[in-house]
N, C-alpha and C positions, 0 to 999 in steps of 0.2 A: 864535187859531183860523184854521184853513186852510180855504179853499174850493177844491175840485177839481171842475170841471164841464166837461161836453162839451155842445155845442149842435148842433142839426140843423134844417134846414129841414123843414117838415112837408108831406106830399102829402096835401091836403085831399080828394082823390078817393078816398082810402083811409080816412083818419082822419076821424071825426066825433066830437063830444063825447059823452061818456056821463056822465050826472049833471050837477049844477048846478055852474057855475064861480063863481069869486069875482072880483068887480071889483077892480081895482088902479089906483090913480093914484100916480105917483111923479115926483119932481122932483129936481134936482141943485143943491146949494149950492156944490159945488166939483167941477170936472172938470179934472184935469191928468194929466200922465203918471205922477206918483208916487202920486196918491191921488184918490179919489172920495168925496164925501159925499152920501149920498141920503136923501131923505124918502119914505117909502111909507105909503100908506093902502090897506089890504087888508080890505075888508069893514068890520067894526066895530073893527078894530085898526090901529095905526099903529107905524112903526118908524123909528128913525134908524140908518143903516148907514154905516160907514166901511170902504172897501176900499183895499188897497194895490196897488202895481204888480204886474201879472200877470207871472209867469214860466212860459212855456208855458200850461198850463191851470190853474195854481195861483196863488192869491193870498191874502194875509192879509185876513180879514174880521172885523168886529166889528159886532154888531147889538143894539140896545137898544129895548125897547118904550117908547113914549111915548104921552101922551094924544092922542086924535084931534084935539081942538080945537087943540092946539099944532101938530100936523102940518099941519093946514089953513093956519094962519098961516105956517108955515115954507115951505110950497110956494109962497105968494105972494111969498117972497124969492128964489126960484130965478131964475136968469138967462135960462133958456130954457123953452120950453113943456114942461109935463108930459107924460109918456107915460102913456097909458091903454090897458088891456088887460084881458081876462078870462082867468083862469088855470084850467086844468082839470088833474086829477091822474089819471094812469093807472099801474096797477101791472102791470109785465111782468117775469116771470122774476125775482122777488124785488127788483126795482128800482123806484124811484119816479120816474116821468117827469112832468115839469111842462110842460104845453103852453100857450103864451101866444097868444091870439089878439088882435092889435093892433087898435086903434081910431083914429078921428080921422085925422090926417095920416100914420099908419103902417098904415092899413087895407089888408088885402091880405097882410100879412106874418103868417106863423104859425110860431113856433119852438118846438122841444122841447128841454128841457134835463135832464140827469140828473147827479146829484152822486155822486161817486166817493170811495172811501176812499184810493185811491192812483192816480197817473197812469196806470200801466200795467195797471190793473184790467181784466179781461176782462168784457165785457158783450155781451148778445145785443141787437142792434139791431132795434127793431119794423119791420115792413114799411112803415109809414107814415112812417118817418124817412128823409128823403132826404139830400141833400148835407150833410156836416158843415161847420159854419162856426165852430167853436170859436175858431179864431185869427184870424178876420176881424173886425177892429174895427168894421166897419160894422154889425154885428149886436149890438153892445153897447148896451143901453138908453141909456146916457149919451150915446152918439153919436147915437142916434135922436131924442133930445130936441132935438139942434141941427141935425140933417140927417135930416129924416123920410123915411121909406121912399118917399112919394109924389113926392119930388123927385129920386129916382135916375134 
């Protein structure tokens, strides 16, 4: 399975949450150049995700639902602090935008991402989406778990 996504900083003077977000806590069992292994608890569901090395904005991704209790134990095995955020979903021009409002040591960071069918897919970028950071590794959640936004 391939994941193709673009990421943007969010202008919070324009964007405000509509609807209820979902709380997410995620940790990383492995973070290296070739692969990332993530544990995520999202509301009352949990997932094990393996991501391959990114080439431009595309990378291999496998995701499996796992029991929440097991995910809670696996997060305890993670080498760095988990990332906590609330995710909101916005629908704009037939596209699904996920907006993450980060918490704890990453508080103040708000990112939007949109998944695409192909890298050169044309999209209409919402007025609240600011600078594109798709290729900036500092905005990868795995990096934020080791290098929180508050320390930049």
